[in-house]
Every structure is written in C-alpha cells, then in structure tokens.
N, C-alpha and C positions, 0 to 999 in steps of 0.2 A: 394519394400516392406517397406523399412525404411520410405520413403516419405508418404506412406499410414498410417503407425503407427503414424507418426508425425501429419498428418492432423487429424486423429481420436482423438488423445490426445488434440490437440489445440481446436478443435471444442467442445469437452466436457468441457474443462477447461475455455473457453472464458468467460462465465458469472461470475465466481468467480474472474478471472483475472481483468475484467473490474470493478467489484465492489470494489476490493481491491485498484486498481489504483485510482478510484474515491475518495475513502476515504483518500488516500495519497495526491492526487492533489487538490481535491475540485473543479475540473473543468472537465466536461465530455470530452471536446475536448483534453485537455492535458492528461487526463487519457487514451484516445484512442491512443495518440501518445506514451505514455510510454509503453502501452501494445504492440503496434506494434514493437517498438524497442526490447522489451523483447522477444517476440516470434521469432523475427529475430535472436537474439542471441541464443535462444534455438535451432533454426534450424541449425545454424552453429556448434553447439555443441551437436547435437542430439545423436550421437553415445555414447558420454560420459554420457549424461543425462539419456539415457535408462538404463545404467548400474548402475545408482544411487540407493541406498537402498530405498529412498523415493522420487519418481519423483515429487510429488506435492511440497515437501519442497525445492527441487532443483530449481523448476520453481519459487516458491515464492521468493526465495533468489535472483534470476535473476531480478524479477520484482522490489523488494525493492531497490536493488543496482542501477537499471536503474533509478528509481525515484530520488534517492539521487544524482546520477551523473548528471542527467538533471537539478536538482536544482542549481548546481554549475555553470551552463553556464549563461552568461549575458543575453541572449535572453529570458531566462525563467522568467525574471522579467517584461517583456513587456506585457501590458494588452491592447488589442484592444477594447474590449467590457466589459461591466459588465456581471457577471455570470447570465445565464438564468437558472432558477430552472426547470430542466427537470425531476426531480424524484418525484415531489409532487404527492401524491395519495390521493384522496378524501376518499377512502375506508379505509385508515389507520388512526384510531383514535389517535395514538401516534405520528403523524407526527410532531406536534409542538415541542414536547420534542426531538425527533430524530433530527429535523432540528436545534434546539438550540445547541445540542451537536455537530453536524457536523460543524456548523459555528464556535463554540468555538475551535474545534479540528483543524480547518484551521488556527487558530491564534497561535497555538503551533508550535515552531520551527520544521523544517522538520525531523531532526534526532530523536527528541523526539516523534514526530508524528509517525514515522516509528516503533519505539519501542512499542508505545501504540497499534498500529494496530496489530503488530505481537503478542504481549502478550495478548491482550484482545479480539480482533476479532478472531484471530486464536487460542487463548488459548495455545500459545507455552510456554513451560518452559524457564527459563532464559538461560539455556545452548543452546537450539535450536535457540533462538532468537540471541544469541551471534554468533553462527555459521553462521546464515543467513546474519548477518550484518558484519561479519568478524571483531569482536571486542571482548573484554574480557567480562566475565560475570559481573564483577564489573561495567563496563561501561553500560551494559544493566540495571543493578539495579539502578545506579545513574540517568540514562536517564529516566527510568520509574518513579522514585520518582520526578524528576524535571518536567517531562511531566504531571504527575498527578497534581502536585502543580500548574502548569501553566493552566491546564484545569479547575481546581477548581477556580482559580482566574478569568478566562474568564467567568465562569458560575456564579460567585458571591457567591460561597459556602464557608462558614467559618467553620473552625474546632475547 
C-alpha cells in the first residue's frame, strides 16, 4: 500500500520535479540525475514524508538539498559535451527572453540560484525557503539580494 502511494505521488510530481531540477542545474541530464537521487531519498523516507504537513514542500526541500550536495562533488564540474537545448519551443513567443534569463541564472552561484528558484519560481516566503535550505531567514534574504544583483549583472540591467 505504501509503495502504491509513493508511486502515485512521484508519477504526479515528476514534471515539476524535473522542471525545478532543470532550473537549478541548467542541464537536462544532470537534472534527471538530481531528480533520481531525490526520489530515491524520498522512497527511503516515505513513512516520514507522508506524515509531513506539506508533502510537496518536503520533497522540494529534498530536491534542492540534493542539488546543492551534488554541486559540492568534484565530478559535478566535469563537462563531456556542450549543452543541447532540448526545451526550445517554436510556439512560445517569449522563448528568447526566457532563454536569456535561464542562461543568466546558470551563471549565478548555486546557493543563490537555489534561493531564487525557491523564492520566485515557487513563490515561497523567506521563512519557508530558509526551512527548505536549512539556513536562517537572514541568509535567505542576503542570498536573495546577492542572487538578484548577480542576475541583473548577467542580464546587463542597471539600477
């Protein structure tokens, strides 16, 4: 019964997990690796996860922590190929703007990128982002400010 619940949840959550991991990693293949590790960790902690007040927030925290942990490993800096843009859509007129922001976001340090994704993609308040990242609210605020400044610099926006 618990395995069925886990399978149903992961099947439904997989699209947003992959999208979030892609925004964090900037690479489809690495994003899939991060999602795989995250859902494996979720499976091993499924009993505790099911008891969480907000299962999506619990899983999102696992995903972000997995990304940050993977970035610390030396092999994560190895690049075998240039990135292949697999998400381009001819039907989306805003593609150029979205792609420019995505590329700029990939140049922001991973910790700041994680904060920006949680705060602005998931629209989390500072307290929830701090809980997901296991850091203080002050750290989230400073990382948000630094991340936005870095993003503006990458995009050539002046204030």
